[in-house]
C-alpha positions in Angstrom: -17.2 -28.8 -12.8 -18.6 -27.5 -15.9 -16.7 -24.4 -17.2 -18.4 -21.2 -17.8 -17.1 -18.4 -19.9 -16.2 -15.2 -18.2 -18.8 -13.2 -20.3 -21.4 -15.4 -18.5 -20.1 -14.5 -15.0 -22.3 -11.8 -13.5 -21.0 -11.8 -9.9 -18.7 -13.4 -7.4 -19.1 -14.1 -3.7 -16.9 -12.5 -1.2 -16.9 -14.9 1.7 -15.0 -12.4 4.1 -13.2 -13.3 7.1 -15.8 -15.4 8.9 -19.2 -16.9 8.4 -20.3 -16.6 12.0 -23.2 -14.1 12.1 -22.3 -13.2 15.8 -18.8 -11.9 14.7 -20.2 -9.8 11.8 -21.1 -6.7 13.9 -17.6 -6.8 15.6 -15.8 -7.1 12.2 -17.9 -4.3 10.9 -17.1 -2.0 13.8 -13.4 -3.0 13.7 -13.0 -2.4 9.9 -15.1 0.8 10.0 -12.9 2.1 12.7 -9.7 1.2 10.9 -10.9 2.7 7.7 -11.9 6.0 9.3 -8.6 6.2 11.1 -6.7 5.6 7.9 -8.6 8.2 6.0 -8.6 10.9 8.7 -5.0 10.3 9.7 -3.6 10.3 6.1 -5.8 13.4 5.3 -4.3 15.0 8.3 -0.7 14.3 7.1 -1.5 15.9 3.7 -3.2 18.9 5.3 -0.3 19.4 7.8 2.3 19.2 4.9 0.3 21.5 2.7 -0.2 24.1 5.4 3.4 24.5 6.6 5.9 25.9 4.1 8.8 24.4 6.0 7.5 21.0 4.9 7.6 21.8 1.2 10.6 19.6 0.6 11.0 16.4 -1.5 10.7 14.2 1.5 7.3 15.5 2.5 6.3 15.7 -1.1 6.7 12.0 -1.4 5.0 11.5 2.1 1.9 13.4 0.9 1.7 11.2 -2.1 2.1 8.1 0.1 -0.8 9.2 2.3 -3.0 9.7 -0.7 -2.0 6.2 -2.0 -2.9 4.7 1.4 -6.3 6.4 1.4 -6.9 5.2 -2.2 -5.9 1.6 -1.4 -8.1 1.4 1.7 -11.0 2.9 -0.1 -10.8 0.3 -2.9 -11.0 -2.6 -0.5 -12.7 -1.8 2.8 -16.0 0.0 1.9 -17.3 -2.8 -0.3 -16.7 -5.2 2.7 -18.5 -2.9 5.0 -21.5 -2.5 2.6 -21.8 -6.3 2.2 -21.9 -6.8 5.9 -24.4 -4.1 6.5 -26.7 -5.6 3.7 -25.9 -9.2 4.8 -24.8 -9.8 1.3 -21.7 -11.4 -0.1 -22.0 -10.6 -3.8 -19.8 -8.3 -5.9 -20.3 -7.9 -9.6 -17.8 -9.1 -12.2 -17.0 -5.6 -13.3 -16.5 -4.3 -9.7 -14.3 -7.4 -8.9 -12.0 -6.6 -11.9 -12.0 -2.9 -10.9 -10.9 -3.9 -7.3 -8.1 -6.0 -8.7 -6.9 -3.3 -11.1 -6.8 -0.4 -8.6 -5.5 -2.5 -5.8 -2.5 -3.4 -8.0 -2.1 0.2 -9.1 -1.9 1.5 -5.6 0.1 -1.3 -4.1 2.6 -0.7 -6.9 2.6 3.0 -6.3 3.3 2.5 -2.5 6.2 0.2 -3.5 7.9 2.7 -5.7 7.1 5.7 -3.4 9.0 3.9 -0.6 12.0 3.5 -2.9 11.8 7.1 -3.9 11.8 8.2 -0.3 14.8 6.0 0.3 16.7 7.6 -2.5 15.8 11.0 -1.1 17.3 10.1 2.2 20.3 8.7 0.5 21.0 12.0 -1.4 20.3 14.0 1.7 22.8 12.1 3.9 25.4 11.0 1.5 25.5 14.1 -0.9 24.1 17.0 1.3 25.8 19.7 -0.6 24.2 18.6 -3.9 20.8 17.8 -2.3 18.9 20.7 -3.6 20.4 20.4 -7.1 19.7 16.7 -7.4 16.3 16.5 -5.7 14.6 19.4 -7.6 10.9 19.6 -8.1 11.2 18.5 -11.7 12.9 15.2 -10.7 10.4 14.6 -7.9 7.4 15.1 -10.3 9.0 12.8 -12.8 9.5 10.1 -10.1 5.9 10.3 -9.1 4.8 10.1 -12.8 7.1 7.2 -13.6 5.9 5.3 -10.5 2.3 5.8 -11.6 2.8 4.8 -15.3 4.7 1.6 -14.2 2.0 0.7 -11.7 -0.7 1.4 -14.3 1.0 -0.7 -17.0 1.6 -3.6 -14.5 -2.0 -3.5 -13.2 -3.4 -3.3 -16.7 -1.4 -6.3 -17.9 -2.6 -8.5 -15.0 -6.2 -7.3 -15.5 -6.2 -8.0 -19.4 -4.7 -11.5 -18.6 -7.8 -12.0 -16.2 -10.2 -11.1 -19.0 -9.1 -14.1 -21.0 -9.9 -16.5 -18.2 -13.1 -18.5 -17.9 -14.5 -19.5 -14.5 -16.1 -22.5 -13.0 -19.5 -22.7 -11.3 -17.8 -22.2 -7.9 -17.4 -18.4 -7.8 -16.7 -18.1 -4.1 -13.7 -15.9 -3.2 -12.5 -16.7 0.5 -11.4 -13.1 0.9 -12.8 -9.7 1.8 -11.9 -8.2 -1.5 -11.1 -9.4 -5.0 -7.4 -10.3 -5.0 -5.6 -11.4 -8.2 -4.2 -14.6 -6.8 -7.6 -15.8 -5.6 -9.4 -15.1 -8.8 -6.7 -17.0 -10.8 -7.4 -19.9 -8.4 -11.0 -19.9 -9.3 -10.4 -20.1 -13.0 -11.1 -23.2 -15.0 -8.6 -22.1 -17.8 -5.0 -22.8 -18.1 -3.4 -20.2 -15.6 0.3 -21.1 -16.2 0.9 -17.9 -18.2 -0.8 -15.8 -15.5 1.2 -17.4 -12.6 4.4 -16.8 -14.6 3.4 -13.2 -15.1 2.9 -12.8 -11.4 6.2 -14.1 -10.4 8.0 -12.1 -13.2 6.2 -8.9 -12.2 6.9 -9.4 -8.6 10.5 -9.9 -9.3 10.8 -6.8 -11.5 8.4 -4.3 -10.0 8.8 -5.5 -6.4 12.5 -6.5 -6.6 13.9 -3.3 -8.2 12.3 -0.9 -5.6 13.4 -3.2 -2.7 16.9 -3.4 -4.2 16.9 0.4 -4.5 15.9 0.8 -0.9 18.6 -1.8 0.3 21.2 0.1 -1.9 20.2 3.5 -0.4 20.4 2.3 3.2 23.6 0.4 2.7 25.3 3.7 1.7 23.5 5.6 4.4 24.7 3.2 7.1 28.2 3.5 5.7 28.2 7.3 5.8 26.8 7.3 9.3 29.5 5.0 10.6 32.1 7.4 9.3 30.6 10.3 11.2 32.7 11.4 14.2 29.8 12.9 16.1 27.4 10.8 18.0 24.8 13.6 17.8 25.2 13.5 14.1 24.6 9.8 14.0 21.6 10.0 16.2 20.1 12.9 14.0 20.4 10.8 10.9 19.0 7.7 12.3 16.0 9.7 13.8 15.5 11.1 10.3 15.4 7.7 8.7 13.6 5.9 11.5 10.1 6.7 10.3 10.7 5.6 6.8 12.5 2.4 7.9 9.5 1.6 10.2 7.1 2.0 7.3 9.3 0.0 4.9 9.5 -2.8 7.4 5.9 -2.9 8.0 5.0 -2.8 4.3 7.5 -5.5 3.0 7.1 -7.6 6.2 3.4 -7.9 5.6 3.8 -8.4 1.8 6.2 -11.4 2.5 3.9 -12.6 5.2 1.0 -12.8 2.8 3.1 -14.5 0.0 4.2 -17.2 2.5 0.8 -17.6 3.8 -0.6 -18.1 0.1 2.2 -20.8 -0.4 2.1 -22.8 2.7 -1.3 -22.3 4.3 -4.2 -24.7 3.2 -6.7 -22.4 5.0 -8.2 -19.6 2.7 -9.4 -17.8 5.8 -5.9 -17.7 7.3 -4.7 -16.1 4.0 -7.5 -13.5 4.2 -6.6 -12.6 7.7 -2.8 -12.3 6.5 -3.9 -9.9 3.7 -5.5 -7.6 6.3 -2.0 -7.0 7.6 -0.9 -6.1 4.1 -3.7 -4.1 2.7 -5.3 -2.4 5.7 -3.0 -2.2 8.7 0.1 -0.5 7.2 -2.1 2.2 5.7 -3.6 2.9 9.1 -0.4 2.8 11.0 1.6 5.1 8.6 0.3 8.4 9.8 1.0 7.5 13.4 4.5 6.4 12.5 5.3 9.6 10.6 3.6 11.9 13.2 4.9 10.3 16.4 8.5 9.7 15.2 9.1 12.9 13.3 9.9 16.2 15.0 9.1 18.4 12.2 5.7 16.8 11.7 4.8 17.1 15.3 5.8 20.8 15.3 3.8 21.4 12.1 0.8 19.5 13.6 1.0 21.7 16.7 1.1 24.9 14.7 -2.0 23.7 12.8 -3.9 22.8 15.9 -3.0 26.2 17.4 -4.1 28.1 14.3 -7.4 26.2 14.2 -8.1 26.7 17.9 -7.4 30.4 17.4 -9.9 30.7 14.6 -12.6 28.8 16.6 
């Protein structure tokens, strides 16, 4: 294949999940429904937290930021796929593709760090309850959000700048429904050793550190719970952490599944389907997990619905 410099690349082709024309309307309806549920569900979480003063705590401050991140991540990936299906087109411009890669990395990184921040919040609340309000003050919470955002931006910017130096071959087909970093590197005709090394280093640092923090937090939480004499106290603690643990399991389980699929699967379409479980499904399910498993959220939601009904 004859190499072509990246400045000559005007667009890529997003092959999506299937080439079957009969399945395109079904996929369109499915992803449109998932996207609307994701946006409306997470917006409702933000609205409920903002409208109830009892939820103005660090835990729900982080949750509202997580919901905003979920909306943003879904908006980066899904609408372009829906537009392409509607227009019966597979093209995406080079600039739009790089933009998708950059912002997807930013919001995935943000979600990663937010889950770690929420785990630390639960650790302080359970293991150091008397000092909770002193440690988890507004200043620290805002700093944690800003730190997460800055680290995610730097990581995404580094990967994006590394992509700019690559040249691409005449085959510009991405077997995916959005521009993913690993898939773009596979299309390159340049030497991608540095890019692949950077991906593994960044994954170990920016993925491993938050995950280690989550494991550390829950190790101490479990240790504290086991020392509690009251069964009611144990149940209350586990119910408080249950929603967060479910989201963490869903997020990291899907992430590991995608990485394993990239390594062992020879089918690009199977990898694309696996990525749906990572970049779409968790963002859609998070509002349900937090609203159905959290008593405070259910009570606040009931109050909001009652106030809205009374106004109507």
